[in-house]
N, C-alpha and C positions, 0 to 999 in steps of 0.2 A: 386493369387486366392487360391492356394493350402494351403498357410499359414492361410488364413482366414477360410478355411474349417477345418483345424486342430484345430484352436482356438475354433470354434463352437462345435466341437466334444468334446474337453477337457472340455469346460464349461458345456456342456450337461451332461457329465459323473459326474462332481462334483455336479451338481444340482440333478441328480438322486440319488447319494450317500447320500446327505444331506436329500433329501426327504424320502428315505427309512429309515434313522436314525430317522427322526421326526415321521414317521409312526409307527416305532417299539415302540417309547416312548409313543405315543398316545394309541397304542394298550395295552401296559402294564398298563397305567393309567386307561384305560377303564375296564380292568379286575379286578382292585382293587376297593374297595368301598372308594372313596376319596370325600371329600367335594369340592365344587366348588372353594373355596379359596385355598385349597391345590393344586388343578389342576392348578390354575392360577400361584402360586408361582413356581411350578415345571416347567411349560411351560416357564415362564419368565427366570428362571435359565438356562434351556437348550438353550433357544433362545440367551441369552447373551453369552454362550459358543460357539454357532454356529457363532457368530459374532467375538468374541475375539480370538478364537483359529486360524482361518485362518489369521487374522491380525498378530498375534504373529509369526506364521510360516513364513509369508512374511518378517517380520522384521528380524527374525533369518537367513533366507535365504539371505537377503541383507547383513547382517553382515558377513556371511560365504563367500559370493561372493567377499567381499572387500579384503580378504586376499588371495593372488594369488600364494603363494609359494608352495602349494601342490595341488594335484589333486582334482577335484570336489567331488569325492566319499569320499576321506579322510576328506575333510572339512565338508561334510554332516554328516559323522560318528562322528566327533568331536563335532559338534553342538548337535546332539542327545545325545551323551554321557554327554555333559555339562548340557543339560536339565534334564537328569535323576539324576543329583546331585552326580555323582560318581567321 
């Protein structure tokens, strides 16, 4: 039961963070004088990023988890460093 509560709390926190991000984008778009078509394309682009980035993060995390010769923090650091292109 405790693990279930932890999952619900984690999911709620992620939903809140994504909702706040979407609200900030909508607020910024509302402050500018944009055409409806521009708002649609901006919203579509941001929506795609909200879908693709978590999926990419899960894929990178799965790849990092597959190599078990070093600690978890070292693997995560290497993955982030690799994503940065350094």
